[in-house]
VEXVEXLO-688079 format. One record per residue (C-alpha): residue number from 1; residue in three letters; x, y, z. Coordinates in Angstrom, 1 decimal, m for minus. Example, Ala and Ser with C-alpha at 12.3 -4.5 7.8 and 13.67 -1.06 7.14 Angstrom:
<atoms>
<atom nr="1" rest="ALA" xx="12.3" yy="m4.5" zz="7.8"/>
<atom nr="2" rest="SER" xx="13.7" yy="m1.1" zz="7.1"/>
</atoms>
This chain:
<atoms>
<atom nr="1" rest="MET" xx="44.9" yy="119.6" zz="m19.4"/>
<atom nr="2" rest="LEU" xx="47.9" yy="117.3" zz="m19.3"/>
<atom nr="3" rest="ILE" xx="47.6" yy="117.5" zz="m15.6"/>
<atom nr="4" rest="MET" xx="43.7" yy="116.5" zz="m15.4"/>
<atom nr="5" rest="ALA" xx="44.1" yy="113.4" zz="m17.5"/>
<atom nr="6" rest="PRO" xx="46.1" yy="111.4" zz="m14.9"/>
<atom nr="7" rest="ALA" xx="43.8" yy="112.5" zz="m12.1"/>
<atom nr="8" rest="LYS" xx="40.7" yy="111.2" zz="m14.0"/>
<atom nr="9" rest="THR" xx="42.4" yy="107.8" zz="m14.7"/>
<atom nr="10" rest="ALA" xx="43.1" yy="107.3" zz="m10.9"/>
<atom nr="11" rest="LEU" xx="39.5" yy="108.5" zz="m10.0"/>
<atom nr="12" rest="LEU" xx="38.1" yy="105.7" zz="m12.4"/>
<atom nr="13" rest="ARG" xx="40.2" yy="103.1" zz="m11.0"/>
<atom nr="14" rest="ALA" xx="39.3" yy="103.8" zz="m7.4"/>
<atom nr="15" rest="THR" xx="35.5" yy="103.8" zz="m8.4"/>
<atom nr="16" rest="LEU" xx="35.8" yy="100.4" zz="m10.3"/>
<atom nr="17" rest="LEU" xx="37.6" yy="99.0" zz="m7.2"/>
<atom nr="18" rest="THR" xx="34.9" yy="100.1" zz="m4.7"/>
<atom nr="19" rest="VAL" xx="32.1" yy="98.8" zz="m6.9"/>
<atom nr="20" rest="ALA" xx="34.0" yy="95.4" zz="m7.0"/>
<atom nr="21" rest="LEU" xx="34.5" yy="95.1" zz="m3.3"/>
<atom nr="22" rest="SER" xx="30.8" yy="96.1" zz="m2.7"/>
<atom nr="23" rest="LEU" xx="29.6" yy="92.9" zz="m4.7"/>
<atom nr="24" rest="PRO" xx="28.3" yy="89.9" zz="m2.7"/>
<atom nr="25" rest="ALA" xx="30.5" yy="86.8" zz="m2.8"/>
<atom nr="26" rest="LEU" xx="29.2" yy="84.1" zz="m5.0"/>
<atom nr="27" rest="PRO" xx="30.0" yy="80.4" zz="m4.4"/>
<atom nr="28" rest="ALA" xx="32.8" yy="79.0" zz="m6.4"/>
<atom nr="29" rest="ALA" xx="31.3" yy="75.4" zz="m6.7"/>
<atom nr="30" rest="ALA" xx="27.7" yy="76.7" zz="m7.5"/>
<atom nr="31" rest="GLY" xx="28.0" yy="76.2" zz="m11.2"/>
<atom nr="32" rest="PRO" xx="29.8" yy="73.0" zz="m11.3"/>
<atom nr="33" rest="LEU" xx="27.6" yy="71.4" zz="m8.8"/>
<atom nr="34" rest="SER" xx="24.5" yy="72.2" zz="m10.6"/>
<atom nr="35" rest="ILE" xx="25.8" yy="71.0" zz="m13.7"/>
<atom nr="36" rest="PHE" xx="27.0" yy="67.6" zz="m12.2"/>
<atom nr="37" rest="LYS" xx="23.4" yy="66.9" zz="m10.8"/>
<atom nr="38" rest="ARG" xx="21.9" yy="67.6" zz="m14.1"/>
<atom nr="39" rest="ASP" xx="24.2" yy="65.6" zz="m15.9"/>
<atom nr="40" rest="GLY" xx="23.8" yy="62.6" zz="m13.2"/>
<atom nr="41" rest="GLY" xx="20.1" yy="62.6" zz="m13.7"/>
<atom nr="42" rest="GLU" xx="20.4" yy="62.4" zz="m17.6"/>
<atom nr="43" rest="GLN" xx="22.8" yy="59.5" zz="m17.1"/>
<atom nr="44" rest="GLN" xx="20.4" yy="57.6" zz="m14.7"/>
<atom nr="45" rest="THR" xx="17.7" yy="58.1" zz="m17.3"/>
<atom nr="46" rest="THR" xx="19.8" yy="56.8" zz="m20.2"/>
<atom nr="47" rest="ILE" xx="20.6" yy="53.6" zz="m18.0"/>
<atom nr="48" rest="GLN" xx="16.8" yy="52.9" zz="m17.6"/>
<atom nr="49" rest="LEU" xx="16.1" yy="53.3" zz="m21.1"/>
<atom nr="50" rest="ALA" xx="19.0" yy="51.0" zz="m21.9"/>
<atom nr="51" rest="GLN" xx="17.6" yy="48.3" zz="m19.4"/>
<atom nr="52" rest="ALA" xx="14.1" yy="48.6" zz="m20.9"/>
<atom nr="53" rest="SER" xx="15.4" yy="47.8" zz="m24.4"/>
<atom nr="54" rest="ASP" xx="17.6" yy="44.8" zz="m23.4"/>
<atom nr="55" rest="PRO" xx="15.8" yy="41.6" zz="m24.5"/>
<atom nr="56" rest="ARG" xx="17.5" yy="39.8" zz="m21.5"/>
<atom nr="57" rest="VAL" xx="15.1" yy="41.8" zz="m19.2"/>
<atom nr="58" rest="ALA" xx="12.0" yy="40.7" zz="m21.2"/>
<atom nr="59" rest="GLN" xx="13.3" yy="37.0" zz="m20.8"/>
<atom nr="60" rest="LEU" xx="13.7" yy="37.3" zz="m17.4"/>
<atom nr="61" rest="GLU" xx="10.2" yy="38.7" zz="m16.8"/>
<atom nr="62" rest="GLU" xx="8.7" yy="36.0" zz="m18.9"/>
<atom nr="63" rest="GLN" xx="10.6" yy="33.2" zz="m16.8"/>
<atom nr="64" rest="VAL" xx="9.1" yy="35.0" zz="m13.7"/>
<atom nr="65" rest="ARG" xx="5.4" yy="34.9" zz="m15.0"/>
<atom nr="66" rest="ARG" xx="6.0" yy="31.1" zz="m16.0"/>
<atom nr="67" rest="LEU" xx="7.2" yy="30.3" zz="m12.4"/>
<atom nr="68" rest="ASN" xx="4.3" yy="31.9" zz="m11.1"/>
<atom nr="69" rest="GLY" xx="2.0" yy="29.8" zz="m13.2"/>
<atom nr="70" rest="THR" xx="3.9" yy="26.6" zz="m12.1"/>
<atom nr="71" rest="VAL" xx="3.4" yy="27.6" zz="m8.2"/>
<atom nr="72" rest="GLU" xx="m0.3" yy="27.9" zz="m8.8"/>
<atom nr="73" rest="ASP" xx="m0.5" yy="24.7" zz="m10.5"/>
<atom nr="74" rest="LEU" xx="1.4" yy="23.0" zz="m7.7"/>
<atom nr="75" rest="ASN" xx="m0.8" yy="24.8" zz="m5.1"/>
<atom nr="76" rest="PHE" xx="m3.9" yy="23.3" zz="m6.9"/>
<atom nr="77" rest="GLN" xx="m2.6" yy="19.7" zz="m7.2"/>
<atom nr="78" rest="ILE" xx="m1.6" yy="19.7" zz="m3.4"/>
<atom nr="79" rest="LEU" xx="m5.2" yy="20.9" zz="m2.7"/>
<atom nr="80" rest="GLN" xx="m6.4" yy="17.9" zz="m4.8"/>
<atom nr="81" rest="LEU" xx="m4.2" yy="15.4" zz="m3.0"/>
<atom nr="82" rest="GLN" xx="m5.1" yy="16.6" zz="0.6"/>
<atom nr="83" rest="GLU" xx="m8.8" yy="16.2" zz="m0.5"/>
<atom nr="84" rest="GLN" xx="m8.0" yy="12.7" zz="m1.9"/>
<atom nr="85" rest="ILE" xx="m6.2" yy="11.9" zz="1.5"/>
<atom nr="86" rest="ARG" xx="m9.2" yy="13.1" zz="3.6"/>
<atom nr="87" rest="LYS" xx="m11.7" yy="10.9" zz="1.5"/>
<atom nr="88" rest="GLN" xx="m9.4" yy="7.8" zz="2.1"/>
<atom nr="89" rest="LEU" xx="m9.2" yy="8.5" zz="5.8"/>
<atom nr="90" rest="GLU" xx="m12.9" yy="8.9" zz="6.0"/>
<atom nr="91" rest="ASP" xx="m13.6" yy="5.8" zz="4.0"/>
<atom nr="92" rest="MET" xx="m11.0" yy="4.0" zz="6.3"/>
<atom nr="93" rest="GLN" xx="m12.7" yy="5.2" zz="9.5"/>
<atom nr="94" rest="PHE" xx="m16.0" yy="4.3" zz="8.2"/>
<atom nr="95" rest="ARG" xx="m14.8" yy="0.7" zz="7.5"/>
<atom nr="96" rest="LEU" xx="m13.2" yy="0.5" zz="10.9"/>
<atom nr="97" rest="ASP" xx="m16.5" yy="1.6" zz="12.5"/>
<atom nr="98" rest="GLN" xx="m18.3" yy="m0.9" zz="10.6"/>
<atom nr="99" rest="MET" xx="m15.8" yy="m3.7" zz="11.7"/>
<atom nr="100" rest="GLU" xx="m16.6" yy="m2.5" zz="15.4"/>
<atom nr="101" rest="GLY" xx="m20.4" yy="m2.4" zz="15.1"/>
<atom nr="102" rest="ASN" xx="m21.1" yy="m5.4" zz="12.8"/>
<atom nr="103" rest="ALA" xx="m18.8" yy="m7.7" zz="14.8"/>
<atom nr="104" rest="PRO" xx="m20.7" yy="m11.0" zz="15.6"/>
<atom nr="105" rest="GLY" xx="m22.0" yy="m11.5" zz="19.1"/>
<atom nr="106" rest="GLN" xx="m20.8" yy="m14.8" zz="19.4"/>
<atom nr="107" rest="GLY" xx="m17.3" yy="m14.8" zz="17.7"/>
<atom nr="108" rest="GLU" xx="m15.0" yy="m17.7" zz="17.5"/>
<atom nr="109" rest="GLY" xx="m13.6" yy="m18.1" zz="20.9"/>
<atom nr="110" rest="GLN" xx="m16.1" yy="m16.0" zz="22.8"/>
<atom nr="111" rest="SER" xx="m18.1" yy="m17.7" zz="25.4"/>
<atom nr="112" rest="GLY" xx="m19.3" yy="m15.2" zz="27.7"/>
<atom nr="113" rest="SER" xx="m15.7" yy="m14.0" zz="28.8"/>
<atom nr="114" rest="LEU" xx="m12.4" yy="m13.8" zz="27.1"/>
<atom nr="115" rest="PRO" xx="m9.7" yy="m16.4" zz="28.1"/>
<atom nr="116" rest="SER" xx="m7.4" yy="m15.1" zz="30.6"/>
<atom nr="117" rest="GLU" xx="m4.2" yy="m16.0" zz="28.7"/>
<atom nr="118" rest="GLU" xx="m3.7" yy="m16.0" zz="25.0"/>
<atom nr="119" rest="PRO" xx="m1.4" yy="m18.6" zz="23.3"/>
<atom nr="120" rest="GLU" xx="1.7" yy="m17.1" zz="22.0"/>
<atom nr="121" rest="ARG" xx="1.7" yy="m16.4" zz="18.2"/>
<atom nr="122" rest="ALA" xx="4.7" yy="m16.6" zz="15.9"/>
<atom nr="123" rest="GLU" xx="4.8" yy="m13.2" zz="14.7"/>
<atom nr="124" rest="ALA" xx="8.5" yy="m12.6" zz="14.6"/>
<atom nr="125" rest="GLU" xx="9.0" yy="m13.3" zz="10.8"/>
<atom nr="126" rest="PRO" xx="10.9" yy="m10.8" zz="8.9"/>
<atom nr="127" rest="THR" xx="8.7" yy="m8.7" zz="6.5"/>
<atom nr="128" rest="THR" xx="10.4" yy="m10.2" zz="3.4"/>
<atom nr="129" rest="LEU" xx="9.1" yy="m13.7" zz="4.1"/>
<atom nr="130" rest="THR" xx="6.8" yy="m15.2" zz="1.3"/>
<atom nr="131" rest="PRO" xx="3.4" yy="m17.0" zz="2.6"/>
<atom nr="132" rest="ALA" xx="5.2" yy="m20.1" zz="2.3"/>
<atom nr="133" rest="GLN" xx="8.0" yy="m19.1" zz="4.5"/>
<atom nr="134" rest="GLU" xx="5.6" yy="m17.7" zz="7.0"/>
<atom nr="135" rest="ALA" xx="3.8" yy="m21.2" zz="7.1"/>
<atom nr="136" rest="ARG" xx="7.0" yy="m23.0" zz="7.6"/>
<atom nr="137" rest="ALA" xx="7.9" yy="m20.7" zz="10.4"/>
<atom nr="138" rest="GLU" xx="4.5" yy="m21.1" zz="11.9"/>
<atom nr="139" rest="MET" xx="4.1" yy="m25.0" zz="11.4"/>
<atom nr="140" rest="SER" xx="4.5" yy="m25.9" zz="14.9"/>
<atom nr="141" rest="GLU" xx="1.7" yy="m23.9" zz="16.2"/>
<atom nr="142" rest="GLU" xx="m0.7" yy="m23.8" zz="13.2"/>
<atom nr="143" rest="VAL" xx="m1.0" yy="m27.5" zz="12.3"/>
<atom nr="144" rest="PRO" xx="m2.4" yy="m29.8" zz="15.3"/>
<atom nr="145" rest="MET" xx="m1.2" yy="m33.1" zz="15.7"/>
<atom nr="146" rest="ASP" xx="m4.4" yy="m34.6" zz="14.6"/>
<atom nr="147" rest="ALA" xx="m4.3" yy="m32.7" zz="11.4"/>
<atom nr="148" rest="VAL" xx="m1.3" yy="m34.6" zz="10.1"/>
<atom nr="149" rest="GLU" xx="m2.2" yy="m36.7" zz="7.0"/>
<atom nr="150" rest="HIS" xx="m1.5" yy="m40.5" zz="7.6"/>
<atom nr="151" rest="SER" xx="m1.8" yy="m43.3" zz="5.1"/>
<atom nr="152" rest="PRO" xx="m5.2" yy="m44.9" zz="5.2"/>
<atom nr="153" rest="TYR" xx="m3.7" yy="m48.2" zz="5.3"/>
<atom nr="154" rest="GLU" xx="m2.6" yy="m49.8" zz="8.4"/>
<atom nr="155" rest="GLU" xx="1.0" yy="m51.1" zz="8.7"/>
<atom nr="156" rest="GLY" xx="1.2" yy="m54.5" zz="7.3"/>
<atom nr="157" rest="ALA" xx="m2.3" yy="m54.4" zz="5.5"/>
<atom nr="158" rest="ALA" xx="m2.4" yy="m54.6" zz="1.7"/>
<atom nr="159" rest="PRO" xx="m4.6" yy="m51.9" zz="m0.2"/>
<atom nr="160" rest="GLU" xx="m7.9" yy="m53.1" zz="m1.8"/>
<atom nr="161" rest="LEU" xx="m7.4" yy="m52.6" zz="m5.6"/>
<atom nr="162" rest="GLY" xx="m11.1" yy="m52.1" zz="m6.5"/>
<atom nr="163" rest="SER" xx="m14.0" yy="m54.5" zz="m6.1"/>
<atom nr="164" rest="PRO" xx="m14.0" yy="m58.2" zz="m6.1"/>
<atom nr="165" rest="PRO" xx="m13.7" yy="m60.0" zz="m9.5"/>
<atom nr="166" rest="ARG" xx="m16.9" yy="m60.8" zz="m11.1"/>
<atom nr="167" rest="ASP" xx="m17.9" yy="m63.2" zz="m13.7"/>
<atom nr="168" rest="LEU" xx="m17.5" yy="m61.7" zz="m17.1"/>
<atom nr="169" rest="GLY" xx="m19.8" yy="m64.0" zz="m18.9"/>
<atom nr="170" rest="ASN" xx="m19.2" yy="m67.2" zz="m21.3"/>
<atom nr="171" rest="LEU" xx="m18.4" yy="m67.6" zz="m24.9"/>
<atom nr="172" rest="THR" xx="m19.8" yy="m70.1" zz="m27.3"/>
<atom nr="173" rest="LEU" xx="m17.6" yy="m71.2" zz="m30.1"/>
<atom nr="174" rest="ASP" xx="m18.5" yy="m73.0" zz="m33.3"/>
<atom nr="175" rest="ASP" xx="m16.6" yy="m75.9" zz="m34.9"/>
<atom nr="176" rest="LEU" xx="m14.1" yy="m73.5" zz="m36.4"/>
<atom nr="177" rest="GLY" xx="m13.4" yy="m71.6" zz="m33.3"/>
<atom nr="178" rest="ASN" xx="m15.3" yy="m68.5" zz="m34.0"/>
<atom nr="179" rest="VAL" xx="m17.5" yy="m66.8" zz="m31.3"/>
<atom nr="180" rest="SER" xx="m21.2" yy="m67.9" zz="m32.0"/>
<atom nr="181" rest="ALA" xx="m22.7" yy="m66.7" zz="m28.9"/>
<atom nr="182" rest="THR" xx="m21.9" yy="m64.7" zz="m25.6"/>
<atom nr="183" rest="GLU" xx="m23.5" yy="m64.6" zz="m22.4"/>
<atom nr="184" rest="ASN" xx="m22.7" yy="m61.6" zz="m20.2"/>
<atom nr="185" rest="ASP" xx="m24.1" yy="m61.0" zz="m16.9"/>
<atom nr="186" rest="LEU" xx="m22.9" yy="m57.7" zz="m16.5"/>
<atom nr="187" rest="PRO" xx="m25.5" yy="m54.9" zz="m15.8"/>
<atom nr="188" rest="ALA" xx="m26.5" yy="m53.0" zz="m18.7"/>
<atom nr="189" rest="THR" xx="m25.4" yy="m49.4" zz="m18.6"/>
<atom nr="190" rest="ASP" xx="m27.5" yy="m46.6" zz="m19.5"/>
<atom nr="191" rest="GLU" xx="m26.2" yy="m44.1" zz="m22.2"/>
<atom nr="192" rest="THR" xx="m26.8" yy="m41.3" zz="m19.9"/>
<atom nr="193" rest="THR" xx="m24.8" yy="m42.8" zz="m17.1"/>
<atom nr="194" rest="VAL" xx="m21.8" yy="m40.8" zz="m16.5"/>
<atom nr="195" rest="ALA" xx="m18.8" yy="m42.1" zz="m14.5"/>
<atom nr="196" rest="SER" xx="m18.5" yy="m40.2" zz="m11.2"/>
<atom nr="197" rest="LEU" xx="m15.2" yy="m39.0" zz="m9.7"/>
<atom nr="198" rest="PRO" xx="m14.4" yy="m40.1" zz="m6.2"/>
<atom nr="199" rest="PRO" xx="m15.7" yy="m37.8" zz="m3.5"/>
<atom nr="200" rest="GLN" xx="m13.4" yy="m35.4" zz="m2.1"/>
<atom nr="201" rest="PRO" xx="m12.4" yy="m36.3" zz="1.5"/>
<atom nr="202" rest="ALA" xx="m14.8" yy="m35.2" zz="4.0"/>
<atom nr="203" rest="ASP" xx="m12.2" yy="m35.1" zz="6.9"/>
<atom nr="204" rest="PRO" xx="m11.6" yy="m31.4" zz="7.8"/>
<atom nr="205" rest="ASN" xx="m8.0" yy="m32.5" zz="9.1"/>
<atom nr="206" rest="ALA" xx="m7.1" yy="m33.8" zz="5.8"/>
<atom nr="207" rest="ILE" xx="m8.4" yy="m30.8" zz="3.9"/>
<atom nr="208" rest="TYR" xx="m6.5" yy="m28.3" zz="6.2"/>
<atom nr="209" rest="SER" xx="m3.4" yy="m30.4" zz="6.2"/>
<atom nr="210" rest="GLU" xx="m3.5" yy="m30.6" zz="2.3"/>
<atom nr="211" rest="ALA" xx="m4.1" yy="m27.0" zz="1.8"/>
<atom nr="212" rest="TYR" xx="m1.4" yy="m26.0" zz="4.3"/>
<atom nr="213" rest="ASN" xx="1.2" yy="m28.3" zz="2.6"/>
<atom nr="214" rest="ARG" xx="0.5" yy="m26.6" zz="m0.6"/>
<atom nr="215" rest="VAL" xx="1.1" yy="m23.3" zz="1.2"/>
<atom nr="216" rest="LEU" xx="4.6" yy="m24.6" zz="2.2"/>
<atom nr="217" rest="ALA" xx="5.3" yy="m25.8" zz="m1.3"/>
<atom nr="218" rest="GLY" xx="4.4" yy="m22.5" zz="m2.7"/>
<atom nr="219" rest="ASP" xx="1.4" yy="m23.7" zz="m4.6"/>
<atom nr="220" rest="TYR" xx="m0.8" yy="m20.8" zz="m3.7"/>
<atom nr="221" rest="VAL" xx="m3.5" yy="m21.8" zz="m6.2"/>
<atom nr="222" rest="GLY" xx="m4.0" yy="m25.1" zz="m4.6"/>
<atom nr="223" rest="ALA" xx="m3.7" yy="m23.7" zz="m1.4"/>
<atom nr="224" rest="GLU" xx="m6.4" yy="m21.2" zz="m2.1"/>
<atom nr="225" rest="SER" xx="m8.6" yy="m24.1" zz="m3.4"/>
<atom nr="226" rest="GLY" xx="m8.2" yy="m26.0" zz="m0.2"/>
<atom nr="227" rest="PHE" xx="m8.7" yy="m23.2" zz="2.4"/>
<atom nr="228" rest="ARG" xx="m11.6" yy="m21.9" zz="0.6"/>
<atom nr="229" rest="GLN" xx="m13.3" yy="m25.4" zz="0.5"/>
<atom nr="230" rest="PHE" xx="m12.4" yy="m25.8" zz="4.3"/>
<atom nr="231" rest="SER" xx="m14.0" yy="m22.5" zz="5.1"/>
<atom nr="232" rest="GLU" xx="m17.2" yy="m23.1" zz="3.3"/>
<atom nr="233" rest="ARG" xx="m17.7" yy="m26.7" zz="4.4"/>
<atom nr="234" rest="TYR" xx="m16.4" yy="m26.1" zz="8.0"/>
<atom nr="235" rest="PRO" xx="m17.3" yy="m22.5" zz="9.2"/>
<atom nr="236" rest="GLU" xx="m17.6" yy="m23.4" zz="12.9"/>
<atom nr="237" rest="ASP" xx="m14.2" yy="m25.5" zz="13.1"/>
<atom nr="238" rest="PRO" xx="m11.9" yy="m24.2" zz="15.7"/>
<atom nr="239" rest="ARG" xx="m9.2" yy="m23.5" zz="12.6"/>
<atom nr="240" rest="ALA" xx="m11.8" yy="m21.5" zz="10.6"/>
<atom nr="241" rest="ALA" xx="m10.0" yy="m18.3" zz="11.5"/>
<atom nr="242" rest="ASP" xx="m6.6" yy="m19.7" zz="10.7"/>
<atom nr="243" rest="ALA" xx="m8.1" yy="m21.1" zz="7.2"/>
<atom nr="244" rest="GLN" xx="m9.4" yy="m17.6" zz="6.6"/>
<atom nr="245" rest="PHE" xx="m5.9" yy="m16.1" zz="7.2"/>
<atom nr="246" rest="TRP" xx="m4.0" yy="m18.6" zz="5.2"/>
<atom nr="247" rest="LEU" xx="m6.7" yy="m18.0" zz="2.4"/>
<atom nr="248" rest="GLY" xx="m5.6" yy="m14.4" zz="2.2"/>
<atom nr="249" rest="GLU" xx="m2.0" yy="m15.3" zz="2.3"/>
<atom nr="250" rest="SER" xx="m2.6" yy="m17.7" zz="m0.7"/>
<atom nr="251" rest="LEU" xx="m4.3" yy="m14.7" zz="m2.6"/>
<atom nr="252" rest="ARG" xx="m1.3" yy="m12.5" zz="m1.6"/>
<atom nr="253" rest="GLY" xx="1.2" yy="m15.1" zz="m2.8"/>
<atom nr="254" rest="GLN" xx="m0.6" yy="m14.9" zz="m6.4"/>
<atom nr="255" rest="GLU" xx="m0.4" yy="m10.8" zz="m6.1"/>
<atom nr="256" rest="ARG" xx="m4.2" yy="m10.9" zz="m6.1"/>
<atom nr="257" rest="TYR" xx="m4.1" yy="m7.9" zz="m3.7"/>
<atom nr="258" rest="ALA" xx="m7.5" yy="m6.9" zz="m4.1"/>
<atom nr="259" rest="ASP" xx="m8.9" yy="m10.5" zz="m3.4"/>
<atom nr="260" rest="ALA" xx="m6.7" yy="m10.5" zz="m0.3"/>
<atom nr="261" rest="VAL" xx="m7.9" yy="m7.5" zz="1.0"/>
<atom nr="262" rest="GLU" xx="m11.4" yy="m8.5" zz="1.0"/>
<atom nr="263" rest="VAL" xx="m10.6" yy="m11.8" zz="2.8"/>
<atom nr="264" rest="PHE" xx="m8.6" yy="m10.2" zz="5.4"/>
<atom nr="265" rest="LEU" xx="m11.1" yy="m7.6" zz="6.0"/>
<atom nr="266" rest="ASP" xx="m14.0" yy="m10.1" zz="6.2"/>
<atom nr="267" rest="GLY" xx="m11.7" yy="m12.1" zz="8.6"/>
<atom nr="268" rest="THR" xx="m11.3" yy="m9.4" zz="11.0"/>
<atom nr="269" rest="LYS" xx="m15.2" yy="m9.0" zz="11.2"/>
<atom nr="270" rest="THR" xx="m16.1" yy="m12.7" zz="11.1"/>
<atom nr="271" rest="HIS" xx="m13.4" yy="m13.7" zz="13.6"/>
<atom nr="272" rest="ALA" xx="m13.1" yy="m10.7" zz="15.4"/>
<atom nr="273" rest="GLN" xx="m12.5" yy="m12.5" zz="18.6"/>
<atom nr="274" rest="SER" xx="m9.9" yy="m15.0" zz="17.3"/>
<atom nr="275" rest="ASP" xx="m6.4" yy="m15.2" zz="18.1"/>
<atom nr="276" rest="LYS" xx="m5.8" yy="m14.6" zz="14.4"/>
<atom nr="277" rest="ALA" xx="m7.5" yy="m11.2" zz="14.2"/>
<atom nr="278" rest="PRO" xx="m4.5" yy="m9.0" zz="14.9"/>
<atom nr="279" rest="ASP" xx="m2.6" yy="m10.9" zz="12.4"/>
<atom nr="280" rest="MET" xx="m5.3" yy="m10.3" zz="9.7"/>
<atom nr="281" rest="MET" xx="m5.6" yy="m6.8" zz="10.4"/>
<atom nr="282" rest="LEU" xx="m1.7" yy="m6.5" zz="10.2"/>
<atom nr="283" rest="LYS" xx="m1.8" yy="m8.2" zz="6.8"/>
<atom nr="284" rest="LEU" xx="m4.7" yy="m6.1" zz="5.8"/>
<atom nr="285" rest="GLY" xx="m2.4" yy="m3.2" zz="6.2"/>
<atom nr="286" rest="VAL" xx="0.5" yy="m4.9" zz="4.6"/>
<atom nr="287" rest="THR" xx="m1.7" yy="m5.7" zz="1.3"/>
<atom nr="288" rest="LEU" xx="m3.1" yy="m2.2" zz="1.1"/>
<atom nr="289" rest="ALA" xx="0.6" yy="m1.0" zz="1.1"/>
<atom nr="290" rest="ALA" xx="1.5" yy="m3.2" zz="m1.6"/>
<atom nr="291" rest="MET" xx="m1.6" yy="m1.8" zz="m3.7"/>
<atom nr="292" rest="GLY" xx="0.0" yy="1.7" zz="m3.3"/>
<atom nr="293" rest="GLN" xx="m2.8" yy="2.7" zz="m0.7"/>
<atom nr="294" rest="LYS" xx="0.0" yy="4.2" zz="1.7"/>
<atom nr="295" rest="ASP" xx="m2.1" yy="6.3" zz="3.7"/>
<atom nr="296" rest="VAL" xx="m4.9" yy="3.8" zz="4.3"/>
<atom nr="297" rest="ALA" xx="m2.4" yy="1.2" zz="5.1"/>
<atom nr="298" rest="CYS" xx="m0.8" yy="3.4" zz="7.6"/>
<atom nr="299" rest="GLU" xx="m4.1" yy="4.3" zz="9.3"/>
<atom nr="300" rest="THR" xx="m4.8" yy="0.6" zz="9.5"/>
<atom nr="301" rest="LEU" xx="m1.6" yy="m0.5" zz="10.8"/>
<atom nr="302" rest="LYS" xx="m1.7" yy="2.5" zz="13.5"/>
<atom nr="303" rest="ALA" xx="m5.2" yy="1.3" zz="14.6"/>
<atom nr="304" rest="ILE" xx="m4.1" yy="m2.1" zz="15.6"/>
<atom nr="305" rest="PRO" xx="m2.7" yy="m1.3" zz="19.1"/>
<atom nr="306" rest="ASP" xx="m5.7" yy="0.3" zz="20.3"/>
<atom nr="307" rest="ARG" xx="m7.9" yy="m2.4" zz="18.8"/>
<atom nr="308" rest="TYR" xx="m5.9" yy="m5.1" zz="20.2"/>
<atom nr="309" rest="PRO" xx="m4.0" yy="m3.9" zz="23.2"/>
<atom nr="310" rest="ASP" xx="m2.9" yy="m7.3" zz="24.5"/>
<atom nr="311" rest="THR" xx="m0.7" yy="m8.5" zz="21.6"/>
<atom nr="312" rest="THR" xx="2.7" yy="m9.8" zz="22.4"/>
<atom nr="313" rest="ASP" xx="5.9" yy="m7.9" zz="22.2"/>
<atom nr="314" rest="ALA" xx="7.0" yy="m10.0" zz="19.1"/>
<atom nr="315" rest="PHE" xx="3.7" yy="m9.0" zz="17.5"/>
<atom nr="316" rest="ARG" xx="4.3" yy="m5.3" zz="18.1"/>
<atom nr="317" rest="SER" xx="8.0" yy="m5.3" zz="17.0"/>
<atom nr="318" rest="ARG" xx="6.7" yy="m6.8" zz="13.8"/>
<atom nr="319" rest="LEU" xx="4.2" yy="m4.2" zz="13.6"/>
<atom nr="320" rest="HIS" xx="6.8" yy="m1.5" zz="13.8"/>
<atom nr="321" rest="GLN" xx="8.8" yy="m3.2" zz="11.0"/>
<atom nr="322" rest="GLU" xx="5.7" yy="m3.1" zz="8.7"/>
<atom nr="323" rest="GLU" xx="5.1" yy="0.6" zz="9.6"/>
<atom nr="324" rest="ALA" xx="8.8" yy="1.3" zz="8.6"/>
<atom nr="325" rest="ALA" xx="8.6" yy="m0.7" zz="5.5"/>
<atom nr="326" rest="ALA" xx="5.4" yy="1.4" zz="4.4"/>
<atom nr="327" rest="SER" xx="7.1" yy="4.6" zz="5.5"/>
<atom nr="328" rest="CYS" xx="4.2" yy="5.5" zz="7.9"/>
</atoms>
């Protein structure tokens, strides 16, 4: 019995060793890797929940929504502006077409054929000149020699101060020296008779010269009155286009831009063949720019070279200056 016990113990050990060797090998890192992956997923879920509950995330989302709404409003405003610009361009094109179609058949200076040479115009003034300064710069070419206003009295002649003296009547005195009777041969005046003002000068040279001198002096109100009177009385005068131009400049000097636009626009149609037509169209664009009508002003200025291709280099240089000033 004592000998069998150790033998059984050795047999049991050998059996256990054989069973252990017969078992398949298990990966050592299987357990820890599985645990790591599970712990990582839980950690990611925890981070997402924390972000969702953070008020700053909600604020950022609200800001994004507001920005999206602002972008939509801006897009709508851009569409509106584009529509307004399109309408203005169509209106300007319509006006230009009317100017071409309604031009008079016998414009100023048009007698079957255009003159072969145009007189040089002084268009090289800087864009900052006032109408009075422009008038001074163009004085030598705008005012003819016979338009200078001279004194109505010849040298050495005395002016006639009223009518010849008349008999004012007789006075009859009594013994005390008092007036007893009067004899007045003056004609009786009707109560309805109103003293009339002296008539305005009928000489077109005097009217034009007076109005032009008022432009030089900066009296744009007086210049407007004079040039308007000249245009109404003498529409066939060779200086009618110049008077129309300076009438518009007088209104522009008073900052009455809407009235000036009408005058310049009418001048480009009424005096389409005049040498002043390009200047009036240029001033039309400048006045529109002063009114804030930038798009229409630029379209007007850009149409000048096609409408008047024979302008001088000085005029074209001035046109480029006005386009730059209007940011065309």
